[in-house]
C-alpha positions, 0 to 999 in steps of 0.5 A: 484470507488478507484484508487490503485496506489502501490499493484503492485509497489511503484509509489510515490517513482519512477514514481510520474512525471509520474502519475501526466502526467497521471492526467494531461492528465485525463486517464491511460492505464493498461496492464492486469499483466496475458495477456499483450496485455490485456489493461484497459483504466481508466478515473482519473476524480475526478467525478468518482474517489473517492480516489486516493489510495497511498501505499509506502516506501517513499512518499516524491517525492509526497510531492510537488503535495499534494496540487495540489492533494487535490484540484481535490481528496480525498486520502488514503496513506499507508507509509510502516516504516519498521527497516531493513538496506539496506541489505534487503531494498537497495534502501528504505530510512533511517527510520528517513526521512521517519517518517519525511515525514509521519509527513509533508503527515499527516498535508497536508491531515490529519490524518484520510487519512494517516496510517502507515505499519510496514511489513513485519515482519520478523526474523533473525539474526539481527531482533528479536521479541524483536527488532521488539518490540523495534522499533516499539515502538520507530516509534509509539511514534514517529508518535502519534497524526499522524495516528489512524491506523497501519495495521501489516502483517508476511512475506510470504515465497513465492519462489522468496523470499527464493532465494532473501533471504534465511536467513530470515523467518516468525515467528512462531505462538508463536512468532505471538502472542507474537508481536501482543500482544506487537504491540496492546499494544503499540498502546493503548499507542499512540492511535492507531489501530492494524490492520492486513493485512490478518493473523490469525483470532485468533490474534483477541484475543489479540486485532488485529483488523481483518477487514481489512486494507484498509476495506469500513469503513477506506477509508470512514473515509479517505475520509468524505463520506460513500460509496456504493461499489459493493460487489465484490470490498470487496472480493481479489481475492485468488492466488495459493500462497495465497492459505489458507489465509483468504479473504481480506475484503478490498476495492482494487480498480483498480490498476495501477502498474506494476509488475516488476518495483519498484527499492526499489529491497528489498529482500523479494518483492512478486512483484518483480521476481528479479532484472535483470527484474526489471532495465530492465523494468525500463528503459522501463518507459517512463514519457510522455507514457500513460503505466507505462512501454513502449509504445502501440503496434498494438496488443493491445486490449483497452478496457475502464474500466467501471467506476462510483462514490461509494459517496453517496451524501448528507451523508458527515460523522463527525468527532469528535476529 
């Protein structure tokens, strides 16, 4: 199975000590985001965790733990790098620093296990279509040889995003097609496949791979083994806000994060409701707690998650560079 650390918050950036404590203790408690007293207990034993999946805007705090993690786990990392300034991403490191950390990460765990995310792509007075093409070209040239996979997505304009950043918008259909076409061209020049994250299937016409950004094939390439994953694991639950979007074909696994806890405080974030709530939750974080945010309560109903390995033993993947 896959343990995911990055769909609800950025654990590597802000909670790396907590994660390592959980790994040392061998388990983690995760609250159901919609029914808070329902708690799942996940084993973090390498016997059942086939892959630790990360999605972060700042891998630096985890770099010192990589040697220890490599001894126990297969990993797959998404590193998100965007050109935005502090007005949109108040606490994200400058992209020059993240690019260098990306290279360190790739050298440590291999280019098959790390991918670039350039998302969300948004438009405002400062960030035009031409600006995105210019910046993506710079990023791709810098990371040539350090990854073969790039995922892009366009801004989802949720109501909370409209409140937090009224001056931004998603690219329109023509802008999306222009960006996708240019990104594919740049990707080809730098030996990178451009994947779309739940985007318009018509972008396939300009060369976007729409089979998934964390598909079974990509995870297998990262860990070096074929998997027999349950079919239910390959579909994302479609929420009301997602209505009309394509169904995701990715192996999301089970996420151990918590919404409203990412201190990057990006104005376009779907996982944070507002800055005040995030800051209040952050104060409740205890690196020694089995929960990411807060502690257990007498009312909690804790259930052990059903977990098993998906790896097909004796079916290792061989790669030829």
